[in-house]
C-alpha positions in Angstrom: -124.8 5.0 -121.4 -121.3 6.3 -121.0 -119.9 2.7 -121.1 -121.9 1.9 -124.3 -120.3 4.8 -126.1 -116.8 4.3 -124.6 -116.6 7.3 -122.2 -116.7 5.4 -118.9 -117.0 2.0 -117.4 -119.3 0.3 -114.8 -118.9 -3.0 -113.1 -122.3 -4.4 -113.7 -122.6 -8.2 -113.4 -125.4 -10.5 -114.2 -124.6 -13.5 -112.1 -121.0 -14.4 -112.9 -121.1 -13.0 -116.4 -120.0 -9.4 -117.0 -122.3 -7.4 -119.2 -121.5 -7.2 -122.8 -121.6 -4.1 -125.0 -124.6 -5.5 -126.9 -126.6 -6.0 -123.7 -125.7 -2.5 -122.5 -127.0 -1.0 -125.8 -130.1 -3.1 -125.4 -130.7 -1.7 -122.0 -130.1 1.8 -123.2 -132.5 1.5 -126.1 -135.2 -0.5 -124.5 -135.3 -0.1 -120.7 -133.9 3.3 -120.0 -136.5 5.4 -122.0 -139.2 3.8 -119.7 -137.4 5.1 -116.6 -137.2 8.5 -118.1 -140.9 8.5 -119.1 -141.8 7.3 -115.6 -139.8 10.1 -114.0 -141.4 12.7 -116.2 -144.9 11.4 -115.5 -144.2 11.4 -111.7 -142.9 15.0 -111.9 -146.0 16.1 -113.8 -148.3 14.4 -111.4 -146.5 15.9 -108.4 -146.9 19.4 -109.9 -150.6 18.7 -110.6 -151.0 17.5 -107.0 -149.4 20.7 -105.6 -151.8 22.8 -107.7 -154.8 20.8 -106.4 -153.5 21.1 -102.8 -154.1 24.8 -103.1 -150.6 26.1 -103.1 -149.9 29.3 -105.0 -148.4 29.2 -108.5 -145.2 30.8 -107.3 -144.7 28.1 -104.6 -145.3 25.4 -107.1 -142.8 27.0 -109.5 -140.2 27.3 -106.7 -140.7 23.6 -105.7 -140.4 22.6 -109.4 -137.2 24.6 -109.8 -135.6 23.2 -106.7 -136.5 19.6 -107.7 -135.1 20.2 -111.2 -131.8 21.6 -109.9 -131.5 18.6 -107.5 -132.1 16.2 -110.3 -129.5 17.9 -112.5 -126.9 18.0 -109.8 -127.5 14.3 -109.0 -127.1 13.3 -112.6 -123.9 15.4 -112.9 -122.5 13.8 -109.8 -123.2 10.3 -111.1 -121.6 11.1 -114.5 -118.5 12.5 -112.8 -118.3 9.5 -110.6 -118.3 7.2 -113.6 -115.9 9.2 -115.7 -113.4 9.7 -112.8 -113.8 6.1 -111.5 -114.9 7.1 -108.0 -115.5 4.3 -105.6 -119.2 4.3 -104.9 -119.5 0.9 -103.3 -122.2 1.0 -100.7 -121.6 -2.6 -99.5 -124.8 -4.1 -100.9 
């Protein structure tokens, strides 16, 4: 998303062809909302499972808060990595 709006860059390659701005916008508009919806559905189902497992409401709330903070910190780390051009090559 940052690359599509000119705030960062990513080295995403489809075979030997680098991604174009049009294909990045297509992915942003079509694919990414599904991942967001999937994550929200998984979080809601996990919270429902914790309720059904017999945990107290305060425990479920604490788990939800910790998971939310973890998700936000992960997102901020990835955004900083893209904006500051950190080397995140994992050798895959």
